[in-house]
C-alpha positions, 0 to 999 in steps of 0.5 A: 517509825516514831523515835522515843524522846526521853524526858531526860534527853541531855541535848535536844538535837541528839535525835537528829537524823544520822545524815545531819552532822550538825549535832555531831559537830556540836558534840565534837566541839563540846568534847574539845572544849571539855578537854581544853578544861582538862589541859587547863587543870594540868598547868600551873602557868597562869598565863597559859591557863588564861589563854586556855580559858580564852581558847575554850570560850572560842570553841564554845562560840563556834559550837552552834555555827552550823545551826545558827551563825559564825560569831567568832571575829576576824580579830579573834582568829588573827589573835590565835594565828599570832599565837600559833606563829609565836609558838612556831618561832619558839619551837624550832621543830620541823617535821613529825614527832611522836605524840608523847612526853609529859602529861600536859603535852599528851593532852595537847596532842589529843586536842590536836587530833580532835581539832583535825577531826573537826576539820574532817567533819566540816568537810563531810558536812560541806560535801553534803551541801552544808554551808561552812564559813571559810573562817570556821575552817581556818579556826579549826585548822589553827586550833590543831596547829596551836595544840601541836605547838603547845605540846612541844612547848609543854614538853620543853617546859617539863624537860622532856625531849621530843622524839622525832618520827620518820615515816616509812610511807611518806617522805617529809614535804611530800604533800 
């Protein structure tokens, strides 16, 4: 069966076979970058806005990785890891919190989940025999941690208290 290819096709790889996850990864990173832009519009903190623009560019640099090559540098990953460590030290929170609070923190929580979704997609791709650079796994995991910790910081900046969450099913530190 021949597939119809619209002359208005929004992206040339949308017709990729359903078991080829490269386009799915590209769309997921595009969605993540777009949501970073939304979060950026929700802040008046110029330093944070600059940092989010850098994060957005990193995401777009990793976007074509599965189809081409990984071009995010070790230095960029180390810079993000440093920012994550700094945010962790500032937060003082250990354990789970409910994903709520001010609007920008809620947006950051959605970004956290989208970054975890990228990690899951990468594992699915790797399980199917695709090549995934270790650094790409690192970057996506760091992004998830960054957005979680950023949500905590944004709630503090907006005077919103975190709501702890204690699972009935999982014990903390059970993993």
